VEXTOR-800095 format. One record per residue (C-alpha): z, y, x. Coordinates in nm, 3 decimals. Each point is the difference from the previous one (the first is absolute). Example, Ala and Ser with C-alpha at 12.3 -4.5 7.8 and 13.67 -1.06 7.14 Angstrom:
BEGIN
        zz        yy        xx
     0.780    -0.450     1.230
    -0.066     0.344     0.137
//
This chain:
BEGIN
        zz        yy        xx
     0.011    -0.002     0.048
    -0.038     0.245     0.242
    -0.305     0.147    -0.080
     0.071     0.045    -0.370
     0.301     0.182     0.073
    -0.204     0.329     0.121
    -0.248    -0.020    -0.268
     0.117     0.264    -0.195
     0.052     0.231     0.314
    -0.393    -0.002    -0.035
    -0.026     0.167    -0.363
    -0.146     0.334    -0.056
    -0.222     0.240    -0.189
    -0.334    -0.051     0.193
    -0.087     0.340    -0.162
     0.157     0.188     0.220
     0.043    -0.284     0.277
     0.350     0.058     0.007
     0.241    -0.318     0.159
     0.272    -0.051    -0.224
     0.300     0.217     0.052
     0.376     0.020    -0.042
     0.100    -0.154    -0.330
     0.118     0.340    -0.139
    -0.339     0.205     0.151
    -0.257    -0.022    -0.256
    -0.379    -0.012     0.040
    -0.242     0.248    -0.204
    -0.298    -0.123    -0.181
    -0.202     0.218    -0.176
    -0.211    -0.295    -0.184
     0.172    -0.245    -0.276
    -0.234    -0.260     0.153
     0.055    -0.090     0.374
     0.053    -0.309     0.208
     0.304    -0.134     0.225
    -0.154    -0.194     0.281
     0.100    -0.329     0.129
     0.030    -0.124     0.310
     0.153    -0.378     0.169
     0.007    -0.111     0.319
    -0.280    -0.270    -0.006
     0.171    -0.286     0.173
     0.245     0.040    -0.353
    -0.278     0.005    -0.197
     0.003    -0.406    -0.080
     0.340     0.026    -0.161
    -0.093     0.272    -0.264
    -0.096    -0.120    -0.333
     0.032     0.375    -0.168
     0.091     0.333     0.058
     0.162     0.195    -0.306
     0.060     0.370    -0.090
     0.276     0.109    -0.204
     0.068     0.365    -0.153
     0.281     0.196    -0.120
     0.045     0.346    -0.134
     0.368     0.016     0.177
    -0.021    -0.214     0.313
     0.336    -0.224    -0.129
    -0.145    -0.225    -0.319
    -0.247    -0.094    -0.229
    -0.269    -0.102     0.265
    -0.313    -0.056    -0.194
    -0.262    -0.210     0.207
    -0.315     0.200     0.016
    -0.277    -0.137     0.224
     0.025    -0.394     0.190
    -0.252    -0.065     0.284
    -0.068    -0.259     0.236
     0.056    -0.072     0.368
    -0.393     0.086     0.028
     0.053     0.381    -0.170
     0.070     0.322     0.195
     0.160     0.197    -0.282
     0.143     0.050    -0.316
    -0.205     0.173    -0.282
     0.262     0.218    -0.188
    -0.046     0.253    -0.308
     0.280     0.192    -0.145
    -0.038     0.155    -0.325
     0.136     0.382     0.030
     0.171     0.214     0.323
     0.371    -0.125     0.072
     0.183    -0.175     0.241
    -0.074    -0.379     0.074
     0.189    -0.257     0.242
    -0.201    -0.290     0.129
     0.112    -0.343     0.140
    -0.179    -0.272     0.168
     0.068    -0.333    -0.044
    -0.159    -0.315     0.150
    -0.012    -0.340    -0.152
    -0.030    -0.295     0.266
    -0.245    -0.267    -0.015
     0.378    -0.228    -0.095
     0.032     0.232    -0.265
     0.288     0.171     0.137
    -0.002     0.382    -0.052
     0.086     0.265     0.214
     0.254     0.197    -0.142
     0.090    -0.314    -0.228
     0.193     0.246    -0.255
    -0.153     0.343    -0.117
     0.331     0.049    -0.161
     0.231    -0.034     0.309
    -0.199     0.121     0.270
     0.120    -0.021     0.364
     0.132     0.362     0.131
    -0.220     0.204     0.167
    -0.319    -0.160    -0.105
    -0.316     0.166     0.032
    -0.100     0.190    -0.294
    -0.279     0.241    -0.023
     0.046     0.358    -0.195
    -0.326     0.158    -0.124
     0.032     0.323    -0.192
    -0.331     0.040    -0.200
    -0.098     0.410    -0.074
    -0.351     0.078    -0.102
     0.095     0.370    -0.131
    -0.095     0.265     0.266
     0.253     0.274     0.068
    -0.002     0.283    -0.303
    -0.058     0.320     0.204
     0.078     0.351    -0.187
    -0.163     0.280     0.266
    -0.040     0.355    -0.086
    -0.006     0.330     0.140
     0.261     0.244    -0.021
     0.004     0.446    -0.039
    -0.068     0.097     0.396
    -0.029     0.339     0.173
    -0.256     0.198     0.140
    -0.234    -0.319     0.222
     0.336    -0.234    -0.057
    -0.049    -0.303    -0.242
     0.243    -0.204    -0.077
    -0.053    -0.344    -0.156
     0.313    -0.278    -0.129
    -0.024    -0.373    -0.087
     0.173    -0.281    -0.147
    -0.087    -0.327     0.042
     0.179    -0.303    -0.165
    -0.024    -0.382     0.028
     0.251    -0.221     0.051
    -0.125    -0.138     0.345
    -0.143     0.311     0.135
    -0.081    -0.045     0.368
     0.141     0.352     0.101
    -0.198    -0.018     0.371
    -0.316    -0.002    -0.205
     0.046     0.337    -0.145
    -0.276     0.278     0.130
    -0.168     0.338    -0.125
    -0.330     0.057     0.147
    -0.237     0.278     0.009
    -0.424    -0.004    -0.056
    -0.100     0.165     0.299
    -0.353     0.180     0.050
    -0.150    -0.335     0.120
     0.120    -0.176    -0.324
     0.254    -0.165     0.178
     0.328    -0.098    -0.117
     0.307     0.148     0.259
     0.379    -0.075     0.022
     0.256     0.294    -0.068
     0.305    -0.060     0.152
     0.244    -0.048    -0.281
     0.366    -0.142    -0.028
    -0.089    -0.359    -0.190
     0.195     0.040    -0.320
    -0.009    -0.132    -0.366
     0.046     0.341    -0.057
    -0.128     0.273     0.191
    -0.182     0.304     0.059
    -0.170     0.197     0.229
    -0.163     0.307     0.087
    -0.331     0.139     0.168
    -0.171     0.226     0.119
    -0.370     0.066    -0.227
    -0.166     0.298     0.134
    -0.192     0.278    -0.140
    -0.138    -0.123    -0.378
    -0.092    -0.305     0.109
     0.077    -0.355    -0.158
     0.116    -0.287     0.159
     0.031    -0.408    -0.142
     0.322    -0.184     0.075
     0.038    -0.350    -0.081
     0.362    -0.160    -0.031
    -0.028    -0.387     0.036
     0.291    -0.253     0.005
     0.015    -0.367     0.002
     0.263    -0.292    -0.089
     0.137    -0.308     0.169
    -0.308    -0.208    -0.163
    -0.224     0.216     0.115
    -0.095     0.187    -0.313
    -0.169     0.322     0.090
     0.027     0.342    -0.191
    -0.151     0.358     0.078
     0.025     0.319    -0.184
    -0.276     0.286     0.101
     0.051     0.400    -0.117
    -0.179     0.309     0.140
     0.149     0.289     0.094
    -0.118     0.353     0.052
     0.117     0.245     0.232
     0.314     0.243    -0.133
     0.003    -0.213    -0.320
     0.293    -0.043    -0.240
     0.035    -0.315    -0.251
    -0.325    -0.068    -0.202
    -0.083     0.095    -0.299
     0.212    -0.281    -0.191
     0.305     0.031     0.205
     0.007     0.416    -0.088
    -0.003    -0.075    -0.346
     0.282    -0.310     0.039
     0.178     0.258     0.231
     0.014     0.313    -0.218
     0.305     0.026    -0.210
     0.217    -0.263    -0.126
    -0.237    -0.263    -0.122
     0.275    -0.244    -0.142
    -0.157    -0.270     0.243
     0.185     0.046     0.319
     0.311    -0.210    -0.091
     0.060    -0.358     0.161
    -0.295    -0.221    -0.123
    -0.206     0.284    -0.061
    -0.332     0.128     0.159
     0.155    -0.024     0.368
     0.156    -0.388    -0.039
    -0.218    -0.302     0.154
    -0.077    -0.276    -0.239
    -0.111    -0.329     0.146
    -0.203    -0.162    -0.266
    -0.106    -0.328     0.122
    -0.285    -0.236    -0.082
     0.062    -0.300     0.169
    -0.387    -0.154     0.007
    -0.118    -0.300     0.197
    -0.392     0.112    -0.012
    -0.151    -0.135     0.338
     0.212    -0.301     0.020
    -0.299    -0.195    -0.080
    -0.405    -0.018     0.068
     0.000    -0.001    -0.424
     0.199     0.263    -0.176
     0.268    -0.131    -0.232
    -0.043     0.002    -0.337
     0.300     0.114    -0.197
     0.150    -0.123    -0.338
     0.290     0.035    -0.176
     0.023    -0.349    -0.208
     0.073    -0.343     0.148
    -0.263    -0.161    -0.202
    -0.372     0.188     0.042
    -0.353    -0.154    -0.017
    -0.240    -0.063     0.269
    -0.346     0.030    -0.049
    -0.274    -0.215     0.234
    -0.346    -0.155    -0.024
    -0.077    -0.359     0.043
    -0.303    -0.120     0.128
    -0.187    -0.350     0.016
     0.208    -0.154    -0.282
    -0.066    -0.379    -0.065
    -0.025    -0.182    -0.327
     0.375    -0.060     0.048
     0.099     0.327     0.050
     0.273     0.131     0.209
     0.366     0.051     0.054
     0.042     0.353     0.138
     0.369     0.075     0.138
     0.168     0.269     0.149
     0.266     0.001     0.265
     0.270     0.299     0.141
     0.117     0.028     0.350
     0.373     0.034     0.043
     0.225    -0.161     0.288
    -0.359    -0.072     0.235
    -0.015    -0.253    -0.316
    -0.247     0.005    -0.282
     0.098    -0.074    -0.351
    -0.166    -0.071    -0.285
     0.000     0.260    -0.280
    -0.279    -0.064    -0.275
    -0.274    -0.225    -0.061
    -0.335    -0.054    -0.245
    -0.255    -0.245    -0.107
    -0.363     0.148     0.024
    -0.273    -0.160    -0.183
    -0.282     0.279     0.077
    -0.105     0.208     0.281
     0.058     0.347     0.026
     0.254     0.295    -0.051
     0.349    -0.085    -0.048
     0.404     0.017    -0.074
     0.296    -0.144     0.137
     0.347     0.067    -0.148
     0.239     0.037     0.353
     0.380     0.054    -0.035
     0.190     0.142     0.321
     0.379    -0.133     0.041
     0.155     0.332     0.118
    -0.096     0.383     0.090
    -0.170     0.041     0.321
    -0.296    -0.069     0.194
    -0.215    -0.329     0.001
    -0.309    -0.147     0.100
    -0.213    -0.170    -0.239
    -0.278    -0.242     0.086
    -0.237    -0.179    -0.248
    -0.141    -0.392     0.023
    -0.205    -0.199    -0.172
    -0.069    -0.333     0.004
    -0.212    -0.288    -0.290
     0.064    -0.065    -0.356
     0.047    -0.338     0.117
     0.224     0.057     0.293
     0.375    -0.087    -0.076
     0.132     0.061     0.291
     0.163     0.303     0.054
    -0.040     0.211     0.346
     0.177     0.341     0.127
    -0.156     0.219     0.235
     0.062    -0.022     0.370
     0.336     0.168     0.161
    -0.269     0.181     0.210
    -0.241     0.124    -0.312
    -0.033     0.388    -0.050
     0.079     0.110    -0.327
    -0.260     0.196    -0.204
     0.205     0.235    -0.155
     0.321     0.155     0.022
     0.129     0.068    -0.322
     0.390     0.208     0.032
     0.236    -0.086    -0.309
     0.190     0.357    -0.100
     0.212     0.036    -0.296
     0.208     0.222     0.165
    -0.018     0.395    -0.198
    -0.013     0.285     0.269
     0.283     0.197     0.024
     0.054     0.339    -0.069
     0.306     0.177     0.099
     0.156     0.324     0.063
    -0.185     0.211    -0.277
     0.095     0.335    -0.007
    -0.209     0.292    -0.241
     0.098     0.350     0.161
    -0.121     0.271    -0.206
    -0.110     0.330     0.203
     0.121     0.377     0.025
    -0.144     0.317     0.122
    -0.356    -0.091     0.071
     0.005    -0.314    -0.099
     0.103     0.084    -0.361
    -0.165    -0.271    -0.233
    -0.067    -0.220     0.267
     0.234    -0.389     0.066
     0.031    -0.121     0.278
    -0.016    -0.390     0.005
     0.188    -0.234     0.194
     0.011    -0.357     0.069
    -0.006    -0.300     0.228
    -0.241    -0.334    -0.092
    -0.012    -0.274     0.249
    -0.133    -0.361    -0.039
    -0.128    -0.324     0.201
    -0.326     0.063    -0.100
    -0.045     0.346    -0.195
    -0.345     0.075    -0.069
    -0.197     0.285     0.128
     0.060     0.367    -0.170
     0.229    -0.208    -0.187
     0.204     0.311    -0.201
    -0.029     0.115    -0.379
     0.207     0.271    -0.112
     0.066     0.110    -0.348
     0.182     0.176    -0.290
     0.118     0.073    -0.316
     0.105     0.324    -0.190
     0.398    -0.109    -0.191
    -0.095     0.288    -0.225
    -0.333    -0.234    -0.134
     0.032    -0.187    -0.286
    -0.199    -0.305     0.132
     0.142     0.024     0.342
    -0.271    -0.203     0.132
    -0.073     0.024     0.419
    -0.242     0.200     0.083
    -0.210    -0.027     0.358
     0.091     0.292     0.305
    -0.206    -0.190     0.271
    -0.110    -0.364     0.068
    -0.132    -0.175     0.310
     0.250     0.206     0.264
     0.071    -0.073     0.346
     0.363    -0.132     0.009
     0.139     0.341     0.170
     0.302    -0.007    -0.152
    -0.048     0.404    -0.169
    -0.203     0.150    -0.208
    -0.047     0.357    -0.188
    -0.066    -0.024    -0.373
    -0.087     0.371    -0.197
     0.203    -0.037    -0.331
    -0.215     0.026    -0.318
     0.024     0.365    -0.175
     0.174    -0.211    -0.298
     0.298    -0.190     0.016
     0.337     0.050     0.265
     0.159    -0.329    -0.035
    -0.159    -0.290     0.177
     0.041    -0.326     0.133
    -0.184    -0.178     0.264
    -0.103    -0.328     0.084
    -0.134    -0.120     0.346
    -0.187    -0.343     0.031
    -0.095    -0.178     0.307
    -0.256    -0.299    -0.006
    -0.066    -0.262     0.239
    -0.273    -0.184     0.102
     0.076    -0.254    -0.236
     0.005     0.165    -0.273
     0.415     0.038    -0.010
     0.104     0.291    -0.159
     0.342     0.159     0.098
     0.124     0.368    -0.177
     0.291     0.243     0.000
     0.045     0.241    -0.274
     0.179     0.370     0.089
     0.313     0.131    -0.197
    -0.091     0.276    -0.212
    -0.118     0.344     0.177
    -0.018     0.324    -0.167
    -0.295     0.284     0.121
     0.074     0.315    -0.152
    -0.240     0.268     0.133
     0.152     0.281    -0.178
     0.166     0.284     0.162
     0.299     0.130    -0.283
     0.020     0.375     0.056
     0.305     0.204    -0.136
     0.053     0.364    -0.034
     0.278     0.207    -0.175
    -0.062     0.099    -0.332
     0.369     0.221    -0.132
     0.362    -0.050     0.033
     0.181    -0.038    -0.289
     0.347     0.232    -0.034
//
C-alpha cells in the first residue's frame, strides 16, 4: 500500500495547474466543470482495481461518490451545480477488494483532502469621477467581491499611442486617486480587478480637464434628494448570477420541471420498429430515464424524468424492435445535450423605495438585490399599483432590465400612494419577486400666509 498512501497528494485543479495545497488553503476555480488529475506509481498499478472521488460540502460528513476511474485513467471529470465550497477525497480500491480509506465516516487523522472554491462571478466595480479643481481631477471606486485579489487592482490611462499605461495607486477595495488633466483635454481611465478565481472585471470613464462631476452626479448631489441614506445611491449591491455558461461545447438547456419531452428523429426503422431509450449522466454513470417503442421513421417524442435539481448529460440509444436486450451507453460516451433542472425561484431582497426631494421631486428611486444560480440576461421587471385605484392592478414601469440594483422612476401625474413590485426571472423561467410597503409621492408644496388676528 505504499504507493496508494501518496495518491491523494497529487490531486489538483488542472484548470490552474496547481498542486494540492494545505487542507485549510483552498484552490479557486472559475468553472463549474473541471478535472482533477490522478497519478499512481506505475509499479503499483497492478494492485489497483479502481479509484473513486468523493465530494462533500463541509469536508467532514455526507461524502458523495462523484466519479470513478480505472488504473489506466489519469483524471477525474467533475461538474458542480453552482458556485460554492467543495471538498474532495480520493479513495482507492485494491484488486482484492480492500479500500483505502476503509470508512468514510472515520477518516484517519490528517487524511489528505482537496478544498476547491468554485466562483464564476467577477468583481463588481463602482468607478466614478468626483468634482475637481482646475486641472486636478479626482476619481474614487468601490470594488466588492468575496474573494477579491487586492494585488490585482490597477488604474490605467490611455496614452496618445492608444496604449494603457498604469498609474501608481494604493491597492484598496475602496480607494481614490487624483491626477492632472492639462487644459481642456480629456483622458480615458480604466479600473480593473480580479478575484482569486481569476474572474476579471474592468470599468472605463472619461475625464475632462478642470471637470466637475458628470451631469447625472451633479443632479444627484444638488439639494437633498432623499437618496443619500444608507442603502441609497452610494450603496454597493452585489447581485449574483452563478451561471455555468461555457462548461460544455453544448450550451445547457434550462427547465423547471423534472419531467419533460425530448424531441428526436428516427431513421432506418425496420418492420419490427425500434426501442428508443434515454439515459442521464450522474456520478459518472448512465441511468435510464425514459423509453418508448416506435413503429415508424421520422420525428418523435420521449418523456424523460430527472431525479432532482442539477445539471445532467442526456444521451439516447436505439435498438431494433426484436432486440430485447437492454444496454447502457459506455462510461466514456459523451452526452448529446446538457439539461439543467432548476426549480428554485430567484431571490429578490432588500427592496427599498425612496421618494425624491428637491430637484428629484416626483421621482422614486427603486433599490433591490436579485440573485440566482442561473439568472437570465436582463432579468428584471418593475411594476407598480395605485393604491387609490379601485382595481389595484399591477401596471408596468420597465421590463427586461439589467440587474443593476437601482432604477429611477418618474411617477404618473395622477395618484400618490403606490406599491412597487420587483420581479426577477432565471433561465429556467422561474420568477421570484418582492413587493414594497406603501410609498407616498406628494409633489405639492403647501404654502401659508396670515389672514388676520382674532382679538
